Each structure stands twice: as structure tokens, then as C-alpha cells.
C-alpha positions in Angstrom: 84.9 107.9 112.6 84.1 110.1 109.2 83.9 113.2 111.6 87.9 112.3 113.0 88.9 111.5 109.6 87.2 114.7 108.3 88.9 116.8 110.9 92.3 115.4 110.1 91.6 116.8 106.5 92.5 113.2 105.2 92.5 112.4 101.0 93.0 109.4 99.1 97.3 109.1 98.2 97.5 108.7 94.8 98.8 104.9 93.6 102.7 104.8 93.7 103.9 101.5 93.3 107.4 102.4 95.2 104.9 102.6 98.4 101.8 101.0 97.5 104.0 97.5 97.5 103.0 93.9 98.8 104.7 94.7 101.8 102.6 97.8 102.8 99.7 95.9 101.2 100.2 93.0 104.0 101.1 95.4 107.0 97.9 96.9 106.5 96.0 93.9 106.1 97.5 92.7 109.6 96.3 96.4 110.8 92.7 96.1 109.8 92.7 92.8 111.5 94.0 94.0 114.8 91.4 97.0 114.3 89.0 94.9 114.0 88.8 91.0 113.8 91.7 90.4 116.1 90.7 92.5 119.3 87.7 92.8 121.8 86.3 96.3 120.6 86.8 97.5 117.2 88.9 100.5 116.4 86.2 101.7 113.9 88.5 104.9 113.2 91.5 102.8 112.5 89.6 100.5 109.7 88.2 104.0 108.0 91.1 105.5 107.8 93.0 103.1 106.4 89.9 102.0 103.6 90.0 106.6 103.3 93.3 107.0 102.4 94.0 103.8 100.1 94.0 104.5 96.0 91.7 101.8 94.9 94.2 100.2 93.0 96.6 99.9 96.2 93.5 98.4 98.0 92.2 95.7 95.6 95.8 94.2 96.8 95.0 94.5 100.4 91.6 92.9 99.8 93.0 90.1 98.2 96.0 89.9 100.6 93.5 90.2 103.8 91.0 87.4 102.1 94.3 85.1 101.8 95.3 85.7 105.4 92.0 86.0 106.8 89.8 84.2 105.2 87.4 87.1 104.6 86.9 90.0 102.0 87.4 93.5 103.5 83.3 93.8 102.7 82.9 90.3 104.6 85.4 91.8 107.7 83.8 95.5 107.9 80.1 94.4 108.1 81.0 92.4 110.7 83.1 95.0 112.8 81.1 98.5 111.4 78.0 99.7 112.9 75.7 102.4 112.5 75.3 105.3 109.6 79.9 105.2 109.8 79.9 101.5 109.5 77.3 101.9 105.9 79.3 105.4 105.2 82.7 103.3 105.3 81.3 100.2 103.4 80.2 102.5 100.4 83.5 104.2 100.5 85.1 100.3 100.3 82.4 99.7 97.6 82.9 102.8 95.7 86.7 101.5 95.5 86.5 97.5 95.1 83.7 97.8 93.1 82.0 101.1 91.9 79.9 99.8 89.1 78.3 97.2 91.4 77.9 99.6 94.3 76.3 101.8 92.3 73.4 99.3 90.8 73.1 98.6 94.7 72.1 102.5 95.9 69.7 102.6 92.5 67.9 99.2 94.0 68.2 100.7 97.7 66.4 103.8 96.6 63.8 101.9 94.7 63.5 99.1 97.8 60.3 99.1 100.4 57.5 101.2 100.0 57.6 104.7 97.7 61.2 105.4 96.0 63.5 107.2 96.9 63.2 109.6 94.9 65.8 112.1 95.5 68.0 109.2 96.2 67.5 108.2 92.8 67.4 111.2 91.1 70.8 112.2 92.6 72.7 108.6 91.4 71.7 109.1 88.2 72.8 112.5 87.5 76.2 112.0 89.6 77.5 109.1 88.1 76.3 109.2 84.9 79.5 109.3 83.1 79.5 105.4 84.8 76.1 104.4 83.6 76.9 102.3 80.9 79.0 99.7 83.0 76.1 100.3 85.9 73.6 99.1 84.0 75.4 95.9 83.0 76.3 95.3 86.3 72.5 96.0 87.6 71.5 93.2 85.3 74.0 90.8 86.4 73.3 91.3 90.1 69.2 91.7 89.6 68.8 90.1 86.1 66.4 93.6 85.7 67.7 96.6 84.1 67.6 99.7 85.4 65.6 101.4 82.4 62.3 98.4 83.7 63.3 99.7 87.5 62.7 103.3 86.4 59.7 102.4 84.8 58.4 100.2 87.4 59.0 103.0 90.2 58.3 106.5 88.5 55.5 108.0 86.2 54.6 111.4 84.7 57.1 113.8 83.6 59.3 112.2 86.4 59.6 108.9 84.6 60.0 110.3 80.9 63.1 112.7 82.5 64.9 110.0 84.2 64.3 107.3 81.2 65.5 110.3 78.9 68.6 111.2 81.2 69.2 107.0 81.1 69.2 106.5 77.1 71.2 109.3 76.7 74.2 107.6 78.7 73.5 104.4 78.2 70.4 103.9 75.4 68.1 100.6 75.6 69.3 98.8 72.6 
């Protein structure tokens, strides 16, 4: 899926209210349905292409139309239809376009889930999304009833813990 998109040098379109209309959203919602739930076998590449190329503002319209017409959000539809790592990647892309703060909060939790912490994922997430961390901390607390700071304290030790907490406190200080 992703290889075919990268080979075509696909890039997100800029939002154009004259092009990204409600009618266009209905067409794309129908295309997504036909490529997934509405057929035997899933055309993952077609589904992924619409998500990757659509600007977030427009994709929110498509999501609302899809939910109204087919009774599922795009998240539910993609969870049912997509498999493998490509499916995980497109769900992440969809999340970053529709609910970026919640998606990043889930990524932080994923880095700390299970036995042992994925230190690379945790570090990269905190650094990469540093400019969004204030909103991410709020979303994380709402989703998991635990602050990012507390999660870092619970999952890390020593200089690594101090470094991550210092990084967090620069952009999202504890009150």
C-alpha cells in the first residue's frame, strides 16, 4: 500500500474550498465504501490514497459523511478492512489528520505498554511532537487518566527519566 503511494510521489493536497466540497466528500465516502466494506476483498491502496492525499479539514468532512451514510467512522471502517503494518500505518495517518493530539497520546502509551519501555519510540515521540505536547498532555490525561509526566516517571529511571521530564517541562510544565 504505502510503497505504491510513495512510488507515485503522493503528497497531501492543499485544502481548496472550491474543490473540497460536500459533494466531493460524498463521492470520496462512496469510493471508500466501495473499496472496503462494499466489496468482497479490500482495495487497500485506493483507501489509503484518499486518506494520504486529503487535507485534514476535508478528511473531517469525509469522515462525517461516511459515518452518516454507512454508520461507521473512517476509523472503524479502516480497522475492519485494513490489515498488517500497512493498515497500522494508514490508521496512524488517519489519526494524525483527524485527531492528532489523541493519536500522539496513544503513541506515548504504546511506547510504554507491555514488558519494558520502547525507549526509542518514547524519545522520538516526545521530541518529534514537542510543539504539540501541551495539547497532547491534555488528551493523554483525558484518555488514560494519567499525565504524560507520571507515565514517564513510572516507566523510566535515572538520567534518562530526568532528561525526558526536563524536555516535557519545557513545553508542558506541571502546574
